[in-house]
N, C-alpha and C positions, 0 to 999 in steps of 0.2 A: 452597409456602408460606400461611400465614396472614394473613388480614389483622385488625388488633385496632385497631376502631375507638374513639373514646372517648364510655364512655354512661354518664351521669350518674356522671361525677368515675371510674368503674372499666375497668381493659383489659377488653371480651369477646371473644373470637377469633372471625372471622366462622365458621357450620357447616361451609361449605363450601370447598376451594381455589378461587382466584381465579384467571381465566387471565392468565395473564403475558405474552404474547404479544399486546400491543396493536397491532400491527400488520397481524395477521393476517388475510386479506382484503382488504385496503387497499393504493390504490397506493403508500403510503409501506412504510418498513421501519424497523426497530429492528437496528442491528446489534452487532456485538462482536468482540475477537479471539480466535482460540484458536493456544494453544502448542501441542506437539508435537503432541499429540490431540484431538480435536473431542471435546468434554466426553458423555456419554449424555443427559445434560437440556438440550443446547444449543437445542434447536428448542421448549424449553418457553419460552424466554424472546428467544430470538431470531429473525429472518428474513435476516441477511444478515450472509455469515464473510469474515474478513479475517483470513488466517494474520501470526502476529507477526514472524518472522522466516524462516519455511520459503520466502519467496517473496523474500526480499532475497541480492543475489547472490552476497555470500560464503556461506551458506550453501549453496548450490545450487551454484556451481563455486569452492569455495576453492582447489582445483587449475586449474590450468587445464585443460580438454577434458576434468574428469571434471567429471560433472553428477550430483547426486543433488535427485532430485523427488519423493521416497516423501512425506515427509509434508505438501508442497505438495500433491500428488498426492489424499490423503487429504481434505486442507480442502474440495478443489475440488470431488472426487466427491462429498462429502456434500453441497454445494452443488446439486451439478445434481440429484442423486439427492432432495433434499427439496424442489427448484424456488426456493433461494435465490438472491439476488445473492452476486457472489465481486465481491471488490475485493485486485485483485494491491495488495503493498506491498513492496518499492518499486523502482525501476528503476535510477535515480542519488543515488548518496548519499555525502557523506564521509565516514562511521562505519562502517559496516558493507558494506564492498567488499572482492572480493580482494586483494590484497595483492599476487600477483605482475601484477599491471595497471602497479603505479607501480615494484615492485621488479625487474623482471625483464630492464628496461634496453628495454622495446618504446620504438619512436618514436610521436608525436604520433597521425599516421598508421594504425599497428598499433592504438594504445588508441581509436583510434574504430573500426576493421573491428573489433574484440573489446567494442566498447560496443554496434555494429550487432547482431553475431550474436548475445550475451545477449536482446536485445529481439524479433531473431525468434523465437528457440527458445523463449521464455517466450511468444508472443505465438501458435505454432503449437500448444503446448502445449494451452495453456487458451484455446481459441479464443473461448468465452462467458462469457471476463471483462467483466464491466459497468461496474468504473469500475479506474484505476490509479494509483497513486502515483507521476507520473512522475519529479518529483523532488524528494526530502524534504531537508527543515532545509535550503536553501542559505545561508540567514542565518547559522545558527549550526555547521552542520555542512558546508560547501562539498566535492564532491568535488574530490580532488588531479589530477585526470584531463580538471579541465574544460578545458585548453586545448587536447584534443583534438577538445570538442567547440564549439571558437571561442572559446576563452577570457573575456575580460573583452568582446572588442569594440566597437564602437560605441555599443550599448547599455550597456555595462556587463552585462550580464546573456546575453547571445548564447548564451553554454554552458544558461544554462536553455530561453532559445528555441528552439534543436537541439535538443534532448531532447526536448522537447513537439513537433518536427517529425518527429523518428522516431518516438516514440509516437506519433504519428498514422496512420505510414505504417504500423506494423506492429499497433494495436490501430485498425482503422479504425472501428469502432462504439462504442470506450469512450469513459466517460466520463474525460477528465483533467484531473487534479489535483495540485496543489502543496502538498505536506506542509509545517506550520512551525509552530512555538508559542511563544509570549509575544509576539504581535505589537499586541495590546491595547493598551498602554501606550508603545510603542517609536515615537517619530516616524521615526525612518530605516527602519523596517519597513513603514510606513505609504507613504512615498513610494517606496518600490520597488514594492508592490501597485500604486500609480498605475503607475509605467513600463512593467510589463507586463502591463497591461490595453490 
């Protein structure tokens, strides 16, 4: 990439490429998602990697007990080979979850066992995970199997709390995250944030 500074009213290309990886050699990182394959030039700009879809439960276990880790493995292996941070996205979400968890007549207890198995297998496969999006979009796309995780319970958000407790059990050294959007101007979302703290 060429930087093009404005000089005396004219665009003048820089004589040499500018290093785009601003976080190289620093404690901070600059990350991005990858889709199916890690782009050849990913490391030019980024030093943290998050699979966009390949670590979502539906992508890995769309059919019960048939795991497809191939694309997630590629992102994880790339991160390890380059010394980059790997973020797992996501464990519990109401959009991209395997439909068999809700459509095959499983009891809440059986669903809970499946959720725990999913977390355990993911943590065993990716032990060097830096961070995990534990619950994705609890306000905008709550998990339809949340009763198996305690439902609303006493707090109104017991299923989220339980998800984090399980994630801590299986990913003891990872940063645990809640991922949501549109919360800046949503008073109800801000009240939920206070409750969860």
